[in-house]
A tleap script that builds the chain and sets N, CA, C and O, in Angstrom:
source leaprc.protein.ff14SB
mol = sequence {
  NMET ALA PRO TRP GLN ARG LEU ASP LEU PRO
  GLU LEU GLY LEU THR PRO ASP ARG CYS GLN
  ALA ALA VAL GLN TRP VAL GLY GLN GLY GLY
  GLN VAL ALA SER GLY HIE ARG ALA ILE ALA
  ALA ALA LEU GLY ALA GLY HIE ARG VAL TRP
  ARG PRO LEU GLY ALA LEU LEU VAL ILE PRO
  GLY PHE SER TRP LEU ALA GLY ARG LEU TYR
  SER TRP ILE ALA GLY HIE ARG ASP ALA LEU
  PRO GLY GLY THR ALA ALA CYS ARG THR ASP
  SER THR GLY PRO CASP
}
set mol.1.N position { -2.024 -9.916 -5.971 }
set mol.1.CA position { -1.597 -9.421 -4.683 }
set mol.1.C position { -1.015 -10.511 -3.758 }
set mol.1.O position { -1.518 -11.634 -3.741 }
set mol.2.N position { 0.014 -10.193 -3.008 }
set mol.2.CA position { 0.526 -11.226 -2.104 }
set mol.2.C position { 1.173 -10.565 -0.986 }
set mol.2.O position { 1.683 -9.450 -1.096 }
set mol.3.N position { 1.158 -11.312 0.210 }
set mol.3.CA position { 1.812 -10.587 1.466 }
set mol.3.C position { 3.264 -10.509 1.127 }
set mol.3.O position { 3.808 -11.401 0.476 }
set mol.4.N position { 3.895 -9.461 1.555 }
set mol.4.CA position { 5.276 -9.206 1.275 }
set mol.4.C position { 6.246 -10.162 1.869 }
set mol.4.O position { 7.389 -10.255 1.422 }
set mol.5.N position { 5.794 -10.911 2.919 }
set mol.5.CA position { 6.621 -11.863 3.667 }
set mol.5.C position { 6.833 -13.085 2.759 }
set mol.5.O position { 7.741 -13.862 3.053 }
set mol.6.N position { 6.070 -13.315 1.684 }
set mol.6.CA position { 6.133 -14.459 0.875 }
set mol.6.C position { 6.817 -14.022 -0.464 }
set mol.6.O position { 6.885 -14.855 -1.367 }
set mol.7.N position { 7.276 -12.892 -0.629 }
set mol.7.CA position { 7.905 -12.491 -1.884 }
set mol.7.C position { 9.383 -12.442 -1.814 }
set mol.7.O position { 9.966 -12.332 -0.735 }
set mol.8.N position { 9.986 -12.521 -2.934 }
set mol.8.CA position { 11.431 -12.264 -3.081 }
set mol.8.C position { 11.725 -10.681 -3.228 }
set mol.8.O position { 11.912 -10.179 -4.336 }
set mol.9.N position { 11.750 -9.991 -2.128 }
set mol.9.CA position { 11.752 -8.545 -2.152 }
set mol.9.C position { 12.882 -7.991 -2.947 }
set mol.9.O position { 12.613 -7.064 -3.710 }
set mol.10.N position { 14.177 -8.446 -2.877 }
set mol.10.CA position { 15.245 -7.808 -3.727 }
set mol.10.C position { 14.945 -7.897 -5.157 }
set mol.10.O position { 15.283 -7.009 -5.939 }
set mol.11.N position { 14.282 -9.011 -5.534 }
set mol.11.CA position { 14.010 -9.115 -6.905 }
set mol.11.C position { 12.960 -8.023 -7.410 }
set mol.11.O position { 12.983 -7.564 -8.553 }
set mol.12.N position { 12.128 -7.694 -6.523 }
set mol.12.CA position { 11.055 -6.660 -6.828 }
set mol.12.C position { 11.600 -5.223 -6.524 }
set mol.12.O position { 10.895 -4.242 -6.760 }
set mol.13.N position { 12.816 -5.107 -6.015 }
set mol.13.CA position { 13.337 -3.740 -5.670 }
set mol.13.C position { 12.752 -3.195 -4.367 }
set mol.13.O position { 12.652 -1.980 -4.197 }
set mol.14.N position { 12.364 -4.083 -3.443 }
set mol.14.CA position { 11.705 -3.777 -2.219 }
set mol.14.C position { 12.562 -4.166 -1.020 }
set mol.14.O position { 13.517 -4.933 -1.149 }
set mol.15.N position { 12.219 -3.643 0.114 }
set mol.15.CA position { 12.861 -4.055 1.442 }
set mol.15.C position { 11.833 -4.275 2.466 }
set mol.15.O position { 10.752 -3.691 2.385 }
set mol.16.N position { 12.119 -5.126 3.477 }
set mol.16.CA position { 11.128 -5.298 4.539 }
set mol.16.C position { 10.678 -4.040 5.118 }
set mol.16.O position { 9.478 -3.844 5.312 }
set mol.17.N position { 11.664 -3.079 5.439 }
set mol.17.CA position { 11.267 -1.841 6.106 }
set mol.17.C position { 10.181 -1.023 5.273 }
set mol.17.O position { 9.192 -0.475 5.760 }
set mol.18.N position { 10.535 -1.039 3.963 }
set mol.18.CA position { 9.607 -0.296 3.037 }
set mol.18.C position { 8.182 -1.007 3.004 }
set mol.18.O position { 7.152 -0.337 2.926 }
set mol.19.N position { 8.175 -2.272 3.062 }
set mol.19.CA position { 6.896 -2.976 3.070 }
set mol.19.C position { 6.222 -2.878 4.371 }
set mol.19.O position { 4.991 -2.859 4.371 }
set mol.20.N position { 6.843 -2.816 5.442 }
set mol.20.CA position { 6.265 -2.598 6.739 }
set mol.20.C position { 5.647 -1.117 6.916 }
set mol.20.O position { 4.655 -0.890 7.607 }
set mol.21.N position { 6.348 -0.167 6.217 }
set mol.21.CA position { 5.931 1.235 6.353 }
set mol.21.C position { 4.676 1.480 5.517 }
set mol.21.O position { 3.859 2.300 5.937 }
set mol.22.N position { 4.459 0.850 4.388 }
set mol.22.CA position { 3.335 1.143 3.563 }
set mol.22.C position { 3.113 0.071 2.461 }
set mol.22.O position { 4.046 -0.640 2.088 }
set mol.23.N position { 1.907 -0.027 1.967 }
set mol.23.CA position { 1.619 -0.957 0.917 }
set mol.23.C position { 2.488 -0.703 -0.270 }
set mol.23.O position { 2.846 0.456 -0.482 }
set mol.24.N position { 2.840 -1.607 -1.017 }
set mol.24.CA position { 3.674 -1.520 -2.153 }
set mol.24.C position { 3.018 -1.984 -3.413 }
set mol.24.O position { 2.203 -2.898 -3.295 }
set mol.25.N position { 3.256 -1.476 -4.644 }
set mol.25.CA position { 2.707 -1.919 -5.812 }
set mol.25.C position { 3.888 -1.957 -6.782 }
set mol.25.O position { 4.562 -0.947 -6.983 }
set mol.26.N position { 4.122 -3.055 -7.347 }
set mol.26.CA position { 5.131 -3.267 -8.386 }
set mol.26.C position { 4.376 -3.585 -9.707 }
set mol.26.O position { 3.695 -4.607 -9.793 }
set mol.27.N position { 4.492 -2.753 -10.683 }
set mol.27.CA position { 3.797 -2.914 -11.969 }
set mol.27.C position { 4.590 -3.872 -12.808 }
set mol.27.O position { 5.739 -4.200 -12.513 }
set mol.28.N position { 3.915 -4.334 -13.911 }
set mol.28.CA position { 4.536 -5.187 -14.794 }
set mol.28.C position { 5.859 -4.765 -15.412 }
set mol.28.O position { 6.711 -5.576 -15.774 }
set mol.29.N position { 5.978 -3.451 -15.511 }
set mol.29.CA position { 7.246 -2.924 -16.075 }
set mol.29.C position { 8.241 -2.670 -14.962 }
set mol.29.O position { 9.306 -2.102 -15.203 }
set mol.30.N position { 7.909 -3.087 -13.730 }
set mol.30.CA position { 8.886 -2.932 -12.623 }
set mol.30.C position { 8.781 -1.572 -11.806 }
set mol.30.O position { 9.466 -1.361 -10.805 }
set mol.31.N position { 7.881 -0.690 -12.313 }
set mol.31.CA position { 7.729 0.562 -11.569 }
set mol.31.C position { 7.107 0.265 -10.174 }
set mol.31.O position { 6.239 -0.595 -10.026 }
set mol.32.N position { 7.587 1.004 -9.187 }
set mol.32.CA position { 7.128 0.799 -7.854 }
set mol.32.C position { 6.439 1.987 -7.325 }
set mol.32.O position { 6.931 3.101 -7.500 }
set mol.33.N position { 5.314 1.822 -6.678 }
set mol.33.CA position { 4.535 2.890 -6.049 }
set mol.33.C position { 4.305 2.381 -4.586 }
set mol.33.O position { 4.250 1.196 -4.256 }
set mol.34.N position { 4.183 3.437 -3.785 }
set mol.34.CA position { 4.028 3.214 -2.242 }
set mol.34.C position { 2.848 3.972 -1.765 }
set mol.34.O position { 2.499 5.015 -2.319 }
set mol.35.N position { 2.202 3.449 -0.707 }
set mol.35.CA position { 1.238 4.142 0.098 }
set mol.35.C position { 0.014 4.400 -0.758 }
set mol.35.O position { -0.433 3.480 -1.443 }
set mol.36.N position { -0.566 5.620 -0.758 }
set mol.36.CA position { -1.758 5.916 -1.539 }
set mol.36.C position { -1.574 5.729 -3.004 }
set mol.36.O position { -2.502 5.352 -3.720 }
set mol.37.N position { -0.341 5.997 -3.470 }
set mol.37.CA position { -0.072 5.719 -4.880 }
set mol.37.C position { -0.072 4.350 -5.332 }
set mol.37.O position { -0.322 4.060 -6.502 }
set mol.38.N position { 0.226 3.418 -4.360 }
set mol.38.CA position { 0.113 1.999 -4.614 }
set mol.38.C position { -1.351 1.571 -4.718 }
set mol.38.O position { -1.755 0.747 -5.538 }
set mol.39.N position { -2.130 2.214 -3.793 }
set mol.39.CA position { -3.562 1.817 -3.845 }
set mol.39.C position { -4.221 2.340 -5.154 }
set mol.39.O position { -5.108 1.721 -5.741 }
set mol.40.N position { -3.711 3.530 -5.560 }
set mol.40.CA position { -4.201 4.065 -6.910 }
set mol.40.C position { -3.828 3.132 -8.046 }
set mol.40.O position { -4.651 2.796 -8.898 }
set mol.41.N position { -2.654 2.749 -8.039 }
set mol.41.CA position { -2.159 1.788 -9.079 }
set mol.41.C position { -2.957 0.492 -9.177 }
set mol.41.O position { -3.373 0.020 -10.235 }
set mol.42.N position { -3.137 -0.069 -7.890 }
set mol.42.CA position { -3.958 -1.345 -7.860 }
set mol.42.C position { -5.355 -1.055 -8.294 }
set mol.42.O position { -5.927 -1.908 -8.973 }
set mol.43.N position { -5.955 0.023 -7.987 }
set mol.43.CA position { -7.375 0.304 -8.414 }
set mol.43.C position { -7.276 0.484 -9.940 }
set mol.43.O position { -8.101 -0.077 -10.661 }
set mol.44.N position { -6.314 1.231 -10.446 }
set mol.44.CA position { -6.205 1.488 -11.834 }
set mol.44.C position { -5.945 0.150 -12.673 }
set mol.44.O position { -6.295 0.089 -13.851 }
set mol.45.N position { -5.390 -0.797 -12.099 }
set mol.45.CA position { -5.145 -2.090 -12.782 }
set mol.45.C position { -6.289 -3.051 -12.639 }
set mol.45.O position { -6.356 -4.092 -13.294 }
set mol.46.N position { -7.208 -2.661 -11.742 }
set mol.46.CA position { -8.299 -3.678 -11.467 }
set mol.46.C position { -9.463 -3.457 -12.359 }
set mol.46.O position { -9.331 -2.913 -13.455 }
set mol.47.N position { -10.611 -3.876 -11.898 }
set mol.47.CA position { -11.776 -3.809 -12.678 }
set mol.47.C position { -12.158 -2.375 -13.089 }
set mol.47.O position { -11.893 -1.430 -12.346 }
set mol.48.N position { -12.736 -2.222 -14.188 }
set mol.48.CA position { -12.941 -0.796 -14.715 }
set mol.48.C position { -13.805 -0.018 -13.803 }
set mol.48.O position { -13.702 1.208 -13.846 }
set mol.49.N position { -14.640 -0.561 -12.983 }
set mol.49.CA position { -15.460 0.228 -12.049 }
set mol.49.C position { -14.531 0.971 -11.065 }
set mol.49.O position { -14.872 2.092 -10.688 }
set mol.50.N position { -13.437 0.447 -10.644 }
set mol.50.CA position { -12.480 1.086 -9.654 }
set mol.50.C position { -11.504 2.058 -10.291 }
set mol.50.O position { -10.898 2.865 -9.585 }
set mol.51.N position { -11.334 2.004 -11.606 }
set mol.51.CA position { -10.263 2.871 -12.267 }
set mol.51.C position { -10.518 4.325 -12.033 }
set mol.51.O position { -9.532 5.038 -11.848 }
set mol.52.N position { -11.681 4.845 -12.016 }
set mol.52.CA position { -11.790 6.291 -11.700 }
set mol.52.C position { -11.357 6.714 -10.297 }
set mol.52.O position { -10.759 7.771 -10.100 }
set mol.53.N position { -11.673 5.866 -9.347 }
set mol.53.CA position { -11.203 6.111 -8.041 }
set mol.53.C position { -9.639 6.092 -7.981 }
set mol.53.O position { -9.043 6.914 -7.285 }
set mol.54.N position { -9.027 5.212 -8.664 }
set mol.54.CA position { -7.561 5.088 -8.728 }
set mol.54.C position { -7.029 6.384 -9.221 }
set mol.54.O position { -6.086 6.943 -8.662 }
set mol.55.N position { -7.691 6.910 -10.371 }
set mol.55.CA position { -7.169 8.169 -10.875 }
set mol.55.C position { -7.342 9.319 -10.016 }
set mol.55.O position { -6.506 10.221 -9.975 }
set mol.56.N position { -8.509 9.316 -9.260 }
set mol.56.CA position { -8.733 10.446 -8.366 }
set mol.56.C position { -7.696 10.533 -7.265 }
set mol.56.O position { -7.385 11.638 -6.818 }
set mol.57.N position { -7.148 9.417 -6.807 }
set mol.57.CA position { -6.238 9.370 -5.698 }
set mol.57.C position { -4.866 10.013 -6.067 }
set mol.57.O position { -4.070 10.277 -5.165 }
set mol.58.N position { -4.590 10.256 -7.294 }
set mol.58.CA position { -3.332 10.871 -7.657 }
set mol.58.C position { -3.487 12.221 -8.408 }
set mol.58.O position { -2.520 12.763 -8.942 }
set mol.59.N position { -4.718 12.736 -8.428 }
set mol.59.CA position { -4.932 14.084 -8.935 }
set mol.59.C position { -4.297 15.146 -7.961 }
set mol.59.O position { -4.587 15.119 -6.765 }
set mol.60.N position { -3.491 16.017 -8.441 }
set mol.60.CA position { -2.846 17.062 -7.606 }
set mol.60.C position { -4.007 17.745 -6.751 }
set mol.60.O position { -5.103 18.070 -7.209 }
set mol.61.N position { -3.603 17.902 -5.488 }
set mol.61.CA position { -4.568 18.424 -4.522 }
set mol.61.C position { -5.271 17.358 -3.802 }
set mol.61.O position { -5.200 17.291 -2.575 }
set mol.62.N position { -5.969 16.493 -4.523 }
set mol.62.CA position { -6.551 15.414 -3.894 }
set mol.62.C position { -5.586 14.411 -3.429 }
set mol.62.O position { -5.795 13.748 -2.413 }
set mol.63.N position { -4.471 14.278 -4.195 }
set mol.63.CA position { -3.446 13.357 -3.850 }
set mol.63.C position { -2.873 13.671 -2.402 }
set mol.63.O position { -2.519 12.749 -1.667 }
set mol.64.N position { -2.797 14.923 -2.040 }
set mol.64.CA position { -2.238 15.385 -0.825 }
set mol.64.C position { -3.179 14.872 0.362 }
set mol.64.O position { -2.704 14.411 1.400 }
set mol.65.N position { -4.493 14.983 0.136 }
set mol.65.CA position { -5.453 14.549 1.172 }
set mol.65.C position { -5.426 12.981 1.210 }
set mol.65.O position { -5.453 12.413 2.302 }
set mol.66.N position { -5.371 12.249 0.001 }
set mol.66.CA position { -5.321 10.822 -0.003 }
set mol.66.C position { -4.113 10.335 0.737 }
set mol.66.O position { -4.190 9.354 1.476 }
set mol.67.N position { -2.930 11.039 0.543 }
set mol.67.CA position { -1.671 10.675 1.285 }
set mol.67.C position { -1.840 10.793 2.782 }
set mol.67.O position { -1.361 9.954 3.546 }
set mol.68.N position { -2.529 11.851 3.195 }
set mol.68.CA position { -2.719 12.073 4.598 }
set mol.68.C position { -3.600 10.926 5.108 }
set mol.68.O position { -3.239 10.230 6.058 }
set mol.69.N position { -4.762 10.739 4.465 }
set mol.69.CA position { -5.678 9.701 4.923 }
set mol.69.C position { -5.013 8.366 4.958 }
set mol.69.O position { -5.172 7.631 5.932 }
set mol.70.N position { -4.289 8.025 3.959 }
set mol.70.CA position { -3.528 6.728 3.938 }
set mol.70.C position { -2.549 6.586 5.138 }
set mol.70.O position { -2.432 5.530 5.759 }
set mol.71.N position { -1.875 7.680 5.415 }
set mol.71.CA position { -0.883 7.641 6.572 }
set mol.71.C position { -1.632 7.418 7.774 }
set mol.71.O position { -1.193 6.585 8.567 }
set mol.72.N position { -2.822 8.104 8.068 }
set mol.72.CA position { -3.593 7.851 9.252 }
set mol.72.C position { -4.104 6.364 9.290 }
set mol.72.O position { -3.968 5.731 10.337 }
set mol.73.N position { -4.629 5.841 8.297 }
set mol.73.CA position { -5.134 4.540 8.270 }
set mol.73.C position { -3.980 3.568 8.558 }
set mol.73.O position { -4.139 2.680 9.395 }
set mol.74.N position { -2.805 3.710 7.881 }
set mol.74.CA position { -1.718 2.879 8.099 }
set mol.74.C position { -1.233 2.932 9.517 }
set mol.74.O position { -0.852 1.898 10.067 }
set mol.75.N position { -1.229 4.075 10.127 }
set mol.75.CA position { -0.847 4.227 11.515 }
set mol.75.C position { -1.796 3.629 12.491 }
set mol.75.O position { -1.406 3.390 13.634 }
set mol.76.N position { -2.974 3.378 12.133 }
set mol.76.CA position { -4.037 2.791 13.025 }
set mol.76.C position { -4.588 1.520 12.571 }
set mol.76.O position { -5.646 1.134 13.067 }
set mol.77.N position { -3.949 0.774 11.620 }
set mol.77.CA position { -4.426 -0.357 10.981 }
set mol.77.C position { -4.678 -1.504 11.992 }
set mol.77.O position { -5.546 -2.351 11.784 }
set mol.78.N position { -3.956 -1.504 13.004 }
set mol.78.CA position { -4.176 -2.693 14.055 }
set mol.78.C position { -5.468 -2.452 14.752 }
set mol.78.O position { -6.022 -3.415 15.283 }
set mol.79.N position { -6.020 -1.241 14.808 }
set mol.79.CA position { -7.225 -0.870 15.575 }
set mol.79.C position { -8.460 -0.940 14.621 }
set mol.79.O position { -9.588 -0.843 15.104 }
set mol.80.N position { -8.283 -1.098 13.332 }
set mol.80.CA position { -9.436 -1.088 12.426 }
set mol.80.C position { -10.056 -2.472 12.353 }
set mol.80.O position { -9.394 -3.421 12.773 }
set mol.81.N position { -11.204 -2.657 11.882 }
set mol.81.CA position { -11.874 -3.957 11.804 }
set mol.81.C position { -11.074 -4.892 10.942 }
set mol.81.O position { -10.786 -4.594 9.783 }
set mol.82.N position { -10.696 -6.085 11.537 }
set mol.82.CA position { -9.860 -7.106 10.957 }
set mol.82.C position { -8.385 -6.912 11.332 }
set mol.82.O position { -7.547 -7.750 11.001 }
set mol.83.N position { -8.081 -5.859 11.990 }
set mol.83.CA position { -6.728 -5.552 12.354 }
set mol.83.C position { -6.233 -6.488 13.545 }
set mol.83.O position { -7.038 -6.888 14.385 }
set mol.84.N position { -4.968 -6.805 13.588 }
set mol.84.CA position { -4.415 -7.625 14.591 }
set mol.84.C position { -3.112 -6.900 15.134 }
set mol.84.O position { -2.737 -5.822 14.672 }
set mol.85.N position { -2.504 -7.521 16.070 }
set mol.85.CA position { -1.270 -7.020 16.677 }
set mol.85.C position { -0.174 -7.062 15.559 }
set mol.85.O position { 0.729 -6.229 15.497 }
set mol.86.N position { -0.325 -8.092 14.686 }
set mol.86.CA position { 0.714 -8.127 13.571 }
set mol.86.C position { 0.607 -7.004 12.647 }
set mol.86.O position { 1.558 -6.802 11.891 }
set mol.87.N position { -0.476 -6.200 12.598 }
set mol.87.CA position { -0.698 -5.119 11.781 }
set mol.87.C position { 0.007 -3.872 12.250 }
set mol.87.O position { 0.161 -2.931 11.471 }
set mol.88.N position { 0.446 -3.828 13.507 }
set mol.88.CA position { 1.152 -2.627 14.073 }
set mol.88.C position { 2.271 -2.274 13.215 }
set mol.88.O position { 3.011 -3.141 12.750 }
set mol.89.N position { 2.426 -1.005 12.983 }
set mol.89.CA position { 3.598 -0.644 12.248 }
set mol.89.C position { 5.002 -0.770 12.961 }
set mol.89.O position { 6.058 -0.750 12.329 }
set mol.90.N position { 4.926 -0.892 14.222 }
set mol.90.CA position { 6.130 -1.231 15.020 }
set mol.90.C position { 6.339 -2.703 15.229 }
set mol.90.O position { 7.278 -3.102 15.917 }
set mol.91.N position { 5.495 -3.515 14.658 }
set mol.91.CA position { 5.546 -4.980 14.915 }
set mol.91.C position { 6.340 -5.657 13.815 }
set mol.91.O position { 6.229 -5.274 12.651 }
set mol.92.N position { 7.099 -6.605 14.143 }
set mol.92.CA position { 7.803 -7.409 13.123 }
set mol.92.C position { 7.023 -8.632 12.802 }
set mol.92.O position { 7.528 -9.515 12.110 }
set mol.93.N position { 5.836 -8.724 13.265 }
set mol.93.CA position { 4.982 -9.855 13.029 }
set mol.93.C position { 5.135 -10.976 14.012 }
set mol.93.O position { 5.879 -10.829 14.981 }
set mol.94.N position { 4.462 -12.104 13.812 }
set mol.94.CA position { 4.536 -13.201 14.727 }
set mol.94.C position { 5.954 -13.727 14.891 }
set mol.94.O position { 6.735 -13.689 13.941 }
set mol.95.N position { 6.300 -14.214 16.070 }
set mol.95.CA position { 7.622 -14.789 16.367 }
set mol.95.C position { 7.728 -16.205 15.854 }
set mol.95.O position { 8.768 -16.844 16.015 }
savepdb mol mol.pdb
quit
């Protein structure tokens, strides 16, 4: 994992707007996932303990709920523990 500001976004098929809107996952094969699907992909590629949770996030029906929850969290990330003004979705980050 790496902050998008430190990556070569065009090489990864990403844009700053897309990265500011939601977390992104770029798999080894170049496939891109966004939002809750990116979280699911990261969990699925991680330690085996987290893989079932990653699979759950993309199950039809539950995926809808996970997407809604992700959108709410992303919209309020600056107010969550550890959040800063740079986390605001309307922020372009530090000057």
